[in-house]
LONU-59717 format. One record per residue: residue number from 1; residue in one letter; z, x, y of N, C-alpha, C in turn. Coordinates in Angstrom, 2 decimals, padded with zeros to 5 digits, m for minus. Layout:
N
pos  code  n.up  n.east  n.north  ca.up  ca.east  ca.north  c.up  c.east  c.north
NUM  A  Z  X  Y  Z  X  Y  Z  X  Y
...
This chain:
99
pos  code  n.up  n.east  n.north  ca.up  ca.east  ca.north  c.up  c.east  c.north
1  M  m018.62  m003.65  000.57  m017.26  m003.12  000.65  m016.47  m003.72  001.70
2  P  m015.34  m004.42  001.31  m014.53  m005.14  002.32  m013.85  m004.17  003.27
3  A  m013.65  m004.61  004.51  m012.94  m003.76  005.49  m011.53  m003.69  005.10
4  V  m010.85  m002.58  005.38  m009.43  m002.34  005.19  m008.60  m002.95  006.30
5  T  m007.59  m003.84  006.07  m006.83  m004.40  007.00  m005.85  m003.30  007.56
6  K  m005.86  m003.12  008.84  m004.90  m002.19  009.40  m003.45  m002.75  009.35
7  R  m002.46  m001.91  009.17  m001.11  m002.25  009.06  m000.43  m001.79  010.32
8  I  000.28  m002.73  011.04  001.00  m002.46  012.21  002.52  m002.69  012.10
9  L  003.34  m001.78  012.40  004.73  m001.86  012.26  005.15  m002.21  013.83
10  L  005.62  m003.41  014.10  006.11  m003.65  015.40  007.72  m003.97  015.52
11  L  008.21  m003.00  016.41  009.73  m003.01  016.52  010.20  m003.56  017.84
12  S  011.05  m004.41  017.81  011.63  m004.97  019.10  013.11  m004.91  018.94
13  A  013.79  m004.04  019.65  015.21  m003.72  019.47  016.08  m004.65  020.24
14  Y  015.58  m005.29  021.29  016.32  m006.34  022.09  015.38  m007.44  022.37
15  D  015.36  m008.34  021.47  014.27  m009.39  021.31  014.67  m010.56  022.27
16  A  014.80  m010.25  023.51  015.04  m011.37  024.64  013.78  m012.17  024.75
17  A  013.89  m013.21  025.36  012.80  m014.29  025.47  011.36  m013.60  025.78
18  S  011.27  m012.80  026.72  009.93  m012.22  027.10  009.39  m011.26  026.08
19  H  010.28  m010.56  025.43  009.87  m009.65  024.32  009.52  m010.55  023.21
20  K  010.25  m011.47  022.84  009.90  m012.35  021.69  008.59  m013.02  021.94
21  Y  008.38  m013.57  023.21  007.01  m014.20  023.45  005.97  m013.30  023.32
22  W  006.17  m012.07  023.90  005.05  m011.07  023.81  004.69  m010.70  022.32
23  R  005.74  m010.43  021.53  005.55  m010.15  020.11  004.82  m011.24  019.39
24  Q  005.28  m012.51  019.59  004.67  m013.56  018.85  003.19  m013.79  019.32
25  Q  002.97  m013.65  020.57  001.54  m013.87  021.17  000.67  m012.74  020.62
26  L  001.16  m011.57  020.60  000.41  m010.44  020.05  m000.12  m010.60  018.62
27  Q  000.84  m011.11  017.78  000.54  m011.36  016.39  m000.46  m012.56  016.29
28  Q  m000.27  m013.48  017.13  m001.12  m014.67  017.03  m002.56  m014.34  017.59
29  Q  m002.56  m013.58  018.63  m003.96  m013.17  019.10  m004.66  m012.13  018.34
30  L  m003.96  m011.47  017.40  m004.68  m010.38  016.65  m004.32  m010.59  015.20
31  P  m004.88  m011.79  014.65  m004.59  m012.05  013.26  m005.21  m011.07  012.25
32  E  m006.14  m010.31  012.64  m006.92  m009.50  011.79  m006.04  m008.22  011.25
33  F  m004.81  m008.08  011.74  m004.00  m007.10  011.41  m002.91  m007.48  010.55
34  N  m002.42  m006.59  009.69  m001.27  m006.91  008.77  m000.07  m006.40  009.50
35  W  000.77  m007.41  010.00  001.99  m007.12  010.84  003.30  m007.03  009.92
36  T  004.02  m005.99  010.27  005.38  m005.95  009.78  006.23  m005.87  011.08
37  Q  007.15  m006.94  011.18  007.94  m006.94  012.34  009.34  m006.81  012.10
38  L  010.13  m005.95  013.00  011.49  m005.92  012.86  012.00  m006.19  014.34
39  A  012.94  m007.16  014.41  013.51  m007.55  015.70  014.96  m007.75  015.59
40  L  015.63  m007.29  016.60  017.03  m007.47  016.69  017.45  m008.48  017.75
41  P  018.42  m009.39  017.67  018.76  m010.31  018.59  019.13  m009.80  019.98
42  A  018.91  m010.48  021.01  019.26  m009.98  022.37  020.70  m010.34  022.65
43  R  021.53  m009.56  022.24  022.90  m009.69  022.49  023.60  m008.31  022.35
44  H  024.78  m008.04  023.02  025.45  m006.81  022.98  024.51  m005.75  023.47
45  F  024.00  m005.85  024.69  022.94  m004.97  025.23  023.32  m003.45  024.92
46  N  024.47  m002.99  025.48  024.69  m001.60  025.30  024.85  m001.05  023.98
47  W  025.44  m001.82  022.98  025.42  m001.59  021.63  024.08  m001.49  020.97
48  R  023.27  m002.46  021.27  021.94  m002.64  020.69  021.03  m001.46  021.06
49  I  021.10  m001.17  022.41  020.17  m000.08  022.82  020.56  001.26  022.23
50  R  021.88  001.48  022.03  022.26  002.79  021.50  022.25  002.84  019.95
51  S  022.29  001.80  019.27  022.42  001.87  017.80  021.26  001.24  017.10
52  N  020.13  000.83  017.65  019.00  000.22  017.05  018.44  001.08  015.86
53  A  018.24  002.36  016.24  017.68  003.33  015.26  018.66  003.42  014.13
54  M  019.87  003.64  014.23  020.81  003.72  013.11  020.84  002.47  012.28
55  Q  020.79  001.37  012.96  020.93  000.10  012.17  019.67  m000.16  011.42
56  W  018.40  000.04  011.98  017.31  m000.02  011.07  017.15  000.95  010.11
57  A  017.47  002.19  010.39  017.44  003.27  009.20  018.30  002.90  008.05
58  S  019.52  002.20  008.28  020.36  001.96  007.22  020.09  000.63  006.54
59  Q  019.50  m000.32  007.34  019.30  m001.61  006.77  017.87  m001.97  006.38
60  E  016.87  m001.24  006.99  015.49  m001.54  006.72  014.62  m000.34  006.27
61  Y  015.36  000.64  005.63  014.63  001.85  005.18  013.44  001.63  004.42
62  E  013.49  000.77  003.47  012.37  000.44  002.62  011.15  m000.06  003.42
63  R  011.41  m000.99  004.28  010.18  m001.49  005.12  009.64  m000.40  006.08
64  L  010.65  000.31  006.60  010.21  001.48  007.58  009.36  002.57  006.99
65  T  009.59  002.82  005.59  008.91  003.85  004.88  007.62  003.38  004.24
66  Q  007.24  002.11  004.40  005.95  001.62  003.83  004.86  002.17  004.65
67  S  003.79  002.21  004.13  002.50  002.83  004.85  002.16  001.94  005.98
68  H  001.97  002.49  007.24  001.51  001.77  008.42  000.51  002.63  009.04
69  D  m000.36  002.02  009.73  m001.42  002.75  010.55  m001.06  002.90  011.94
70  L  m000.11  002.06  012.54  000.29  002.22  013.82  001.70  001.70  014.00
71  L  002.48  002.39  014.87  003.80  001.91  015.08  003.79  001.43  016.68
72  L  004.21  000.22  016.86  004.14  m000.38  018.31  005.56  m000.83  018.48
73  A  006.26  m000.18  019.58  007.58  m000.46  019.73  007.71  m000.84  021.30
74  T  008.77  m001.79  021.51  009.14  m002.15  022.90  010.00  m000.92  023.45
75  S  010.13  m000.92  024.74  010.79  000.21  025.44  012.29  000.19  025.08
76  M  012.88  m000.90  024.52  014.28  m000.81  024.01  014.60  m000.12  022.84
77  V  013.46  000.24  022.11  013.60  000.97  020.78  013.89  002.45  021.06
78  D  014.96  003.01  020.40  015.20  004.42  020.47  014.26  005.07  019.45
79  L  013.10  005.22  019.85  011.94  005.76  018.90  012.23  007.20  018.48
80  A  012.73  007.97  019.46  012.98  009.38  019.03  013.92  009.49  017.92
81  T  015.04  008.83  018.12  016.11  008.89  017.05  015.64  008.23  015.76
82  L  014.84  007.12  015.83  014.37  006.46  014.58  013.42  007.37  013.97
83  R  012.56  008.07  014.56  011.51  009.05  013.99  012.32  010.19  013.40
84  G  013.42  010.52  013.91  014.23  011.61  013.34  014.94  011.17  012.03
85  L  015.50  009.95  012.09  016.13  009.43  010.82  015.20  009.01  009.74
86  I  013.96  008.60  010.16  012.93  008.22  009.15  011.81  009.08  009.47
87  P  011.63  010.34  008.85  010.52  011.16  009.21  009.17  010.78  008.88
88  D  008.96  009.80  007.90  007.72  009.18  007.71  007.08  008.53  008.98
89  L  007.99  008.00  009.86  007.45  007.39  011.08  006.89  008.41  012.06
90  A  007.34  009.66  012.00  006.87  010.65  012.95  005.33  010.93  012.57
91  Q  004.81  010.63  011.51  003.45  010.78  011.13  002.53  009.70  011.53
92  I  003.11  008.67  012.03  002.25  007.49  012.35  002.07  007.53  013.87
93  P  000.81  007.23  014.36  000.46  007.05  015.74  001.31  006.05  016.29
94  S  001.98  006.24  017.52  003.01  005.29  018.10  002.59  004.89  019.50
95  V  002.85  003.64  019.85  002.65  003.13  021.20  003.97  002.58  021.62
96  L  004.56  003.00  022.79  005.77  002.48  023.29  005.40  001.58  024.45
97  Y  005.79  000.26  024.34  005.30  m000.73  025.37  006.42  m001.03  026.34
98  F  006.16  m000.79  027.51  007.07  m001.06  028.70  006.67  m002.30  029.50
99  H  007.43  m003.23  029.95  007.02  m004.24  030.76  008.11  m004.63  031.81
């Protein structure tokens, strides 16, 4: 019986150089997982930090409601609001990455 590939949802709300590098290296070093990545450009900091959850909920609803085994988010993600807007995400174990 083949092993089931774990599905990880990776969110980067302000994908500056260091966050982008971390995200890309993580996926490269862990190819055994099935990755879904959502990243927003590193511009308009104040707007991006306050609105990322609303933007993703309205523009990426279908991808966010797919089945995932883990949600991995950078510290720039408004995870509380996103989980409120997309209740399916509240059921997924989540890791909030700070660096």
